[in-house]
C-alpha positions in Angstrom: 20.0 -6.4 -52.0 23.3 -6.0 -53.8 22.0 -4.1 -56.8 25.1 -3.8 -58.9 25.9 -7.5 -58.5 22.4 -8.4 -59.7 22.1 -5.8 -62.4 25.6 -5.3 -64.0 24.0 -3.2 -66.7 24.1 -0.4 -64.1 27.9 -0.3 -64.2 27.6 0.7 -67.9 25.1 3.4 -66.9 27.5 4.7 -64.2 30.3 5.0 -66.7 28.1 6.9 -69.2 26.9 9.3 -66.5 30.4 10.0 -65.3 31.6 10.5 -68.9 28.8 13.0 -69.6 28.9 14.6 -66.2 25.2 13.9 -65.6 23.3 13.4 -62.3 21.4 10.1 -62.6 19.1 8.9 -59.9 17.2 5.6 -59.6 13.7 6.6 -58.4 10.2 5.3 -57.8 8.6 1.9 -57.9 11.6 -0.3 -58.0 12.9 1.1 -54.8 9.4 1.2 -53.2 8.9 -2.5 -54.0 12.2 -3.4 -52.4 11.3 -1.8 -49.0 7.9 -3.3 -48.8 7.4 -6.0 -46.1 7.9 -8.6 -47.6 9.8 -7.1 -50.5 7.9 -7.3 -53.8 9.9 -9.1 -56.5 7.5 -8.8 -59.4 8.7 -5.4 -60.7 11.0 -5.5 -63.7 11.2 -1.8 -64.3 13.8 0.9 -63.5 13.1 4.6 -63.5 15.9 7.1 -63.7 15.7 10.9 -63.2 18.4 12.6 -65.2 19.7 16.2 -64.7 19.5 16.8 -68.5 19.8 15.0 -71.9 18.0 11.9 -70.8 17.1 10.8 -74.4 20.7 10.8 -75.7 21.8 9.0 -72.5 19.1 6.3 -73.0 20.1 5.9 -76.7 23.7 5.3 -75.9 22.8 3.0 -72.9 20.7 0.9 -75.3 23.6 0.4 -77.7 26.0 -0.6 -74.9 23.7 -3.2 -73.3 22.3 -4.3 -76.7 18.8 -3.3 -75.8 15.9 -1.7 -77.7 15.5 2.1 -77.6 12.0 3.6 -77.6 11.3 7.3 -77.6 8.4 8.0 -75.2 8.0 11.7 -75.2 10.5 14.0 -77.0 9.1 17.3 -75.5 9.3 16.0 -71.9 12.7 14.3 -72.5 11.5 10.7 -71.9 12.8 7.4 -73.4 12.9 3.7 -72.6 15.4 0.9 -73.1 14.1 -2.7 -73.1 16.5 -5.6 -72.5 15.6 -9.3 -72.5 17.4 -11.1 -69.7 17.3 -14.8 -68.8 14.6 -14.0 -66.2 12.4 -11.9 -68.5 12.0 -8.5 -70.1 13.4 -5.5 -68.1 12.8 -1.9 -68.9 14.9 1.2 -68.1 13.0 4.5 -68.3 14.9 7.8 -68.5 13.4 11.2 -68.0 14.9 14.7 -67.6 14.4 16.5 -64.3 11.0 18.2 -64.2 12.6 21.0 -62.3 16.0 22.6 -61.8 17.0 20.3 -58.9 16.3 16.8 -57.8 14.4 18.0 -54.7 12.0 20.0 -56.8 11.7 17.2 -59.3 10.6 14.8 -56.5 7.9 17.2 -55.5 6.5 17.0 -59.1 6.2 13.2 -58.9 2.9 11.5 -58.2 2.9 10.1 -54.7 5.3 10.2 -51.7 5.8 6.4 -51.8 7.3 6.9 -55.3 9.8 9.5 -54.2 12.5 7.2 -52.9 15.8 7.8 -54.8 19.4 6.7 -55.0 22.3 8.4 -56.8 23.6 5.6 -59.0 27.1 7.2 -59.0 27.3 6.6 -55.3 26.7 2.8 -55.7 29.6 0.4 -55.5 29.8 -3.3 -56.2 28.5 -5.2 -53.1 26.5 -2.2 -51.8 23.0 -2.8 -50.4 20.3 -0.3 -51.1 19.0 0.0 -47.5 21.6 2.5 -46.2 20.9 4.9 -49.1 17.2 4.8 -48.3 17.2 4.9 -44.5 17.3 8.7 -44.2 14.3 9.3 -46.5 11.8 9.4 -43.7 8.6 10.6 -45.4 8.3 8.0 -48.2 9.5 5.2 -45.9 6.9 6.3 -43.3 4.1 6.2 -45.8 5.2 2.9 -47.2 5.3 1.4 -43.7 1.8 2.9 -43.0 0.5 1.7 -46.4 -0.7 5.2 -47.4 -1.0 6.7 -50.8 -0.4 10.4 -50.4 0.0 13.0 -53.3 3.5 14.4 -53.5 2.2 17.9 -54.0 -1.1 19.8 -54.4 -0.4 20.0 -58.1 0.0 16.2 -58.5 -3.2 15.6 -60.4 -3.3 18.8 -62.4 0.2 18.1 -63.6 -0.7 14.7 -64.8 -4.4 13.7 -64.5 -3.6 10.0 -65.2 -2.5 10.0 -61.5 -6.2 10.1 -60.6 -6.5 6.5 -61.7 -3.0 5.5 -60.8 -3.8 6.1 -57.2 -6.3 3.3 -57.5 -4.1 1.0 -59.5 -1.5 1.3 -56.7 -4.2 0.7 -54.2 -5.2 -2.5 -56.0 -1.7 -3.8 -56.5 -0.3 -2.9 -53.1 -3.3 -3.0 -50.8 -2.6 0.6 -49.6 -5.2 3.2 -48.5 -5.5 6.6 -50.1 -5.2 9.4 -47.5 -8.1 11.8 -47.1 -6.6 15.0 -48.6 -5.5 13.0 -51.6 -9.0 11.5 -51.9 -10.6 15.0 -51.7 -8.3 16.2 -54.4 -9.2 13.2 -56.7 -12.9 14.1 -56.3 -12.1 17.7 -57.2 -10.1 16.9 -60.3 -11.7 13.7 -61.5 -13.1 15.4 -64.6 -9.5 16.0 -65.8 -9.1 12.3 -66.7 -10.6 13.3 -70.1 -7.3 15.0 -70.9 -5.5 11.6 -70.8 -5.0 9.4 -73.8 -7.2 6.3 -73.9 -4.1 4.0 -74.0 -2.8 5.4 -70.7 -6.2 5.1 -69.0 -6.6 1.5 -70.3 -3.2 0.4 -68.9 -3.9 1.7 -65.4 -7.4 0.2 -65.5 -6.0 -3.2 -66.5 -3.6 -3.1 -63.6 -6.7 -3.0 -61.4 -8.3 -5.9 -63.3 -5.1 -7.9 -63.0 -5.0 -7.4 -59.2 -6.6 -9.6 -56.5 -8.5 -6.5 -55.2 -10.5 -5.6 -58.3 -14.0 -5.3 -56.9 -13.0 -3.3 -53.9 -11.0 -0.9 -56.0 -13.7 -0.4 -58.6 -16.1 0.4 -55.7 -13.6 3.0 -54.5 -13.3 4.5 -57.9 -17.1 4.6 -58.2 -17.4 6.3 -54.8 -15.5 9.4 -56.0 -17.2 9.7 -59.4 -14.1 8.8 -61.4 -15.5 5.6 -62.9 -18.4 7.5 -64.6 -15.8 9.8 -66.2 -13.8 6.8 -67.5 -16.8 4.6 -68.6 -20.0 6.7 -68.8 -21.8 3.7 -70.3 -22.0 1.9 -67.0 -23.7 4.7 -65.2 -27.2 3.7 -66.5 -27.0 0.4 -64.5 -27.2 2.2 -61.2 -30.6 1.8 -59.4 -32.1 -0.3 -62.2 -34.2 -2.8 -60.2 -34.5 -6.4 -61.3 -37.1 -9.2 -60.9 -37.7 -11.7 -58.2 -34.6 -13.7 -58.9 -32.3 -10.8 -57.9 -31.7 -9.1 -54.5 -29.6 -6.3 -56.0 -30.0 -3.6 -58.7 -28.1 -4.1 -61.9 -25.0 -2.1 -60.9 -24.6 -3.7 -57.5 -25.2 -7.1 -59.0 -22.4 -6.5 -61.6 -20.0 -5.6 -58.8 -21.1 -8.7 -56.8 -20.5 -10.8 -59.9 -16.8 -9.7 -59.9 -16.6 -10.5 -56.1 -18.0 -13.9 -56.7 -15.6 -14.6 -59.5 -12.7 -13.6 -57.4 -14.0 -16.0 -54.7 -14.3 -18.8 -57.2 -10.8 -18.3 -58.5 -9.5 -18.2 -54.9 -11.2 -21.5 -54.0 -10.4 -23.4 -57.1 -6.6 -23.7 -57.6 -6.4 -25.8 -60.7 -3.2 -25.7 -62.7 -5.0 -26.1 -66.0 -7.6 -23.4 -65.1 -4.9 -21.0 -63.8 -2.8 -21.4 -67.0 -5.9 -20.7 -69.1 -6.8 -17.6 -67.2 -3.3 -16.3 -67.1 -2.9 -16.6 -70.8 -1.9 -13.3 -72.4 -4.6 -12.3 -74.9 -2.8 -9.2 -76.1 -0.7 -6.3 -74.9 0.3 -8.0 -71.7 -3.4 -8.4 -70.6 -4.5 -11.7 -69.3 -7.7 -13.6 -70.0 -8.5 -13.3 -66.3 -8.5 -9.5 -66.5 -10.8 -9.5 -69.5 -13.1 -11.9 -67.7 -13.4 -9.5 -64.8 -14.1 -6.7 -67.3 -16.9 -8.9 -68.7 -18.3 -9.5 -65.2 -18.5 -5.7 -64.9 -20.2 -5.2 -68.3 -22.3 -8.4 -68.6 -25.6 -6.7 -67.8 -25.0 -3.3 -69.4 -27.8 -4.1 -71.8 -30.4 -4.5 -69.1 -31.5 -0.8 -68.7 -32.3 -0.6 -72.5 -34.2 -3.9 -72.5 -36.2 -3.7 -69.3 -39.9 -4.4 -69.8 -42.9 -5.1 -67.6 -44.7 -8.2 -68.8 -48.5 -8.6 -68.7 -48.2 -11.0 -65.8 -46.3 -8.5 -63.8 -42.8 -10.0 -64.3 -39.8 -7.9 -65.2 -38.0 -9.0 -68.3 -34.7 -8.1 -70.1 -35.1 -10.0 -73.3 -32.0 -9.7 -75.6 -30.0 -7.8 -73.0 -27.0 -10.0 -73.7 -26.8 -8.8 -77.3 -27.2 -5.2 -76.4 -24.6 -5.6 -73.7 -22.2 -7.2 -76.2 -22.5 -4.2 -78.5 -21.9 -1.8 -75.5 -18.8 -3.9 -74.5 -17.5 -3.6 -78.1 -17.9 0.2 -78.0 -16.1 0.4 -74.6 -13.3 -1.9 -75.9 -12.8 0.4 -78.9 -13.0 3.5 -76.7 -10.1 1.9 -74.7 -8.3 1.1 -78.0 -8.1 -2.6 -77.0 -6.8 -5.1 -79.6 -9.1 -7.0 -82.0 -8.6 -10.2 -80.1 -9.3 -8.6 -76.7 -12.4 -6.9 -78.1 -13.7 -10.2 -79.5 -13.1 -12.1 -76.3 -14.8 -9.4 -74.2 -17.8 -9.2 -76.6 -18.2 -13.0 -76.7 -18.1 -13.3 -72.9 -20.9 -10.7 -72.6 -23.0 -11.9 -75.5 -22.9 -15.6 -74.5 -23.0 -15.3 -70.7 -26.6 -16.6 -70.6 -25.9 -19.8 -72.6 -24.7 -21.9 -69.7 -27.9 -20.9 -67.8 -30.0 -22.2 -70.7 -28.2 -25.5 -70.5 -29.0 -25.6 -66.8 -32.7 -25.4 -67.6 -32.4 -29.1 -68.5 -31.8 -31.9 -66.1 -29.2 -33.2 -68.6 -28.4 -31.0 -71.6 -28.3 -33.0 -74.9 -25.0 -33.7 -76.7 -26.2 -31.4 -79.5 -26.7 -28.5 -77.1 -23.3 -28.9 -75.5 -21.6 -29.2 -78.9 -23.3 -26.0 -80.1 -22.2 -24.2 -76.9 -18.6 -25.2 -77.4 -18.8 -24.4 -81.1 -20.1 -20.9 -80.5 -18.0 -20.1 -77.4 -14.7 -21.4 -78.9 -11.7 -20.4 -76.8 -13.8 -18.4 -74.4 -16.0 -21.4 -73.3 -14.4 -21.6 -69.8 -14.5 -17.9 -69.4 -18.2 -17.8 -70.2 -18.9 -20.8 -67.9 -17.1 -19.0 -65.0 -18.9 -15.8 -65.7 -22.2 -17.6 -65.7 -21.3 -19.3 -62.4 -20.3 -16.0 -60.7 -23.5 -14.4 -62.1 -25.6 -17.2 -60.5 -23.9 -16.8 -57.2 -24.6 -13.1 -57.3 -28.3 -13.8 -57.8 -30.0 -14.3 -54.5 -33.5 -13.0 -54.8 -36.6 -14.7 -53.2 -37.3 -16.7 -56.4 -33.8 -18.2 -56.5 -33.5 -21.6 -54.8 -30.6 -23.6 -53.5 -31.5 -26.3 -56.1 -31.0 -23.7 -58.9 -27.6 -22.9 -57.7 -26.6 -26.5 -57.1 -27.9 -27.7 -60.4 -26.0 -24.8 -62.2 -22.8 -26.0 -60.5 -23.5 -29.6 -61.6 -23.8 -28.5 -65.2 -21.0 -25.9 -65.2 -18.0 -27.6 -63.6 -18.2 -30.8 -65.7 -18.3 -28.6 -68.9 -15.2 -26.9 -67.8 -13.5 -30.3 -67.3 -14.8 -31.4 -70.7 -13.3 -28.3 -72.3 -9.8 -29.1 -71.0 -10.2 -32.8 -71.9 -11.1 -31.9 -75.5 -8.2 -29.5 -75.7 -5.8 -32.3 -74.9 -7.2 -34.5 -77.7 -6.1 -34.5 -81.3 -8.6 -32.4 -83.2 -11.2 -34.3 -85.2 -10.5 -33.8 -88.9 -13.6 -32.8 -90.9 -15.0 -35.5 -93.3 -15.6 -33.0 -96.1 -14.7 -29.4 -97.0 -15.8 -26.7 -99.5 -13.8 -28.3 -102.3 -15.8 -31.5 -101.9 -19.0 -29.5 -102.2 -17.8 -28.0 -105.5 -16.2 -31.0 -107.0 -18.6 -33.8 -105.9 -22.0 -32.0 -105.4 -21.4 -29.4 -108.1 -22.5 -26.6 -105.8 -21.5 -23.0 -106.4 -19.5 -21.3 -103.6 -21.6 -19.0 -101.4 -23.0 -18.4 -97.9 -24.8 -21.8 -97.9 -21.4 -23.5 -97.7 -20.9 -22.4 -94.1 -24.4 -23.7 -93.1 -23.8 -27.1 -94.8 -20.4 -27.6 -93.3 -21.5 -26.6 -89.9 -24.4 -29.1 -89.9 -22.2 -31.8 -91.2 -19.5 -31.1 -88.5 -22.2 -31.3 -85.9 -23.5 -34.6 -87.2 -20.0 -35.9 -87.3 -19.3 -34.9 -83.7 -22.6 -36.5 -82.6 -21.7 -39.8 -84.4 -24.5 -39.6 -86.9 -22.1 -39.6 -89.9 -18.8 -41.5 -89.7 -17.6 -41.7 -93.4 -17.0 -39.2 -96.2 -19.8 -40.9 -98.2 -22.3 -40.3 -95.4 -21.1 -36.8 -94.9 -21.6 -36.0 -98.6 -25.1 -37.6 -98.6 -26.1 -35.4 -95.6 -24.6 -32.3 -97.4 -26.6 -33.1 -100.5 -29.8 -33.4 -98.4 -29.1 -30.0 -96.6 -28.4 -28.3 -99.9 -31.8 -29.3 -101.3 -33.8 -28.1 -98.5 
């Protein structure tokens, strides 16, 4: 890869480094991704280790390339420059050496696979990266062997976020964590509480965005780190369920993620993929939030477990309790309002498609009300319900139950996208009509009236404004 040819901004950085007599090294993930087999092209981030004055260097670099400067950490000497190119947004992170020399700085980094480095002053136009990396045997060996190994014994105490980053790298790259590193994670997992919620959230979402979510969460669970991050989920472990289930609540939740990943792998539909890949907020996709909902959808079961007089086990209202727990966890992670609402809606409404499946053919009214309540998350909820059904294989579950649920769910997903492509139906009346024509005073009753009229309009029971007003008058009287 001819790096200077592809990223001419580096010529500006070279000139600045020479002028200021600074040592500047390209380090970490960008180089690691280039030497993977096959090379990973998705990364759009450069990391630079600077001998000193990284923040002033970044500030001047931003002015030269007309990028945006962001101060990350004044005390540690860290800053970022963001530059929008034709192929997307690229970021350039600068940080002061964490020790007196580069060699000691590399020992203070997280994992050996991220210690590859290149002196940018040694790069010339047309140069390939490979000759500069060939002599760095240890990181190259670990990358080839697909091993995540801590760069030093102090890796996790220096920055406890690395406890979780080991797993986000595992999820993204498909690497294994070596045994000494694993033992060190177990020893220091309690230190994750020292890390800000935003940083924990971003590493966790990398896991949710990856194709290896369920295996990685199981691995995090096995060392006790998951309980430290989300103590609310611990209560699901070993909570037994009724005859429809073959797993306890926690194992069932993990199996639901596994089934969702299988569904997504087997159903490559452009509309569905675009829907799931939509960014909800902060670079987080709907697919990631849906996996999060799979993990949390039954968090309300431990608090609602009851033994009925006939001996059955029930969890009445667990979806509402779970929705509230999901909201608490979302706030704990400082997720955006839209992400929080999406996650909460998925958890709270995950039983609704199952209720539709209780009927041989759900009525138009039932289907309308589901789409009305689920709104933009209707497909997410349908997929969660389907994965939930596949993860339920107890002695009382029949093949007919599964088959019928599929026959209800997939046509509804198709119907959602069909409706999305249509011109929205304009309401026949609004609140102004209720005030002007029916002489009603504004209040909470307006929402109930307009909702019922909208439903009747959708079902074809009213087709004109006159009919809609007549129905509204009837509803208002009683």
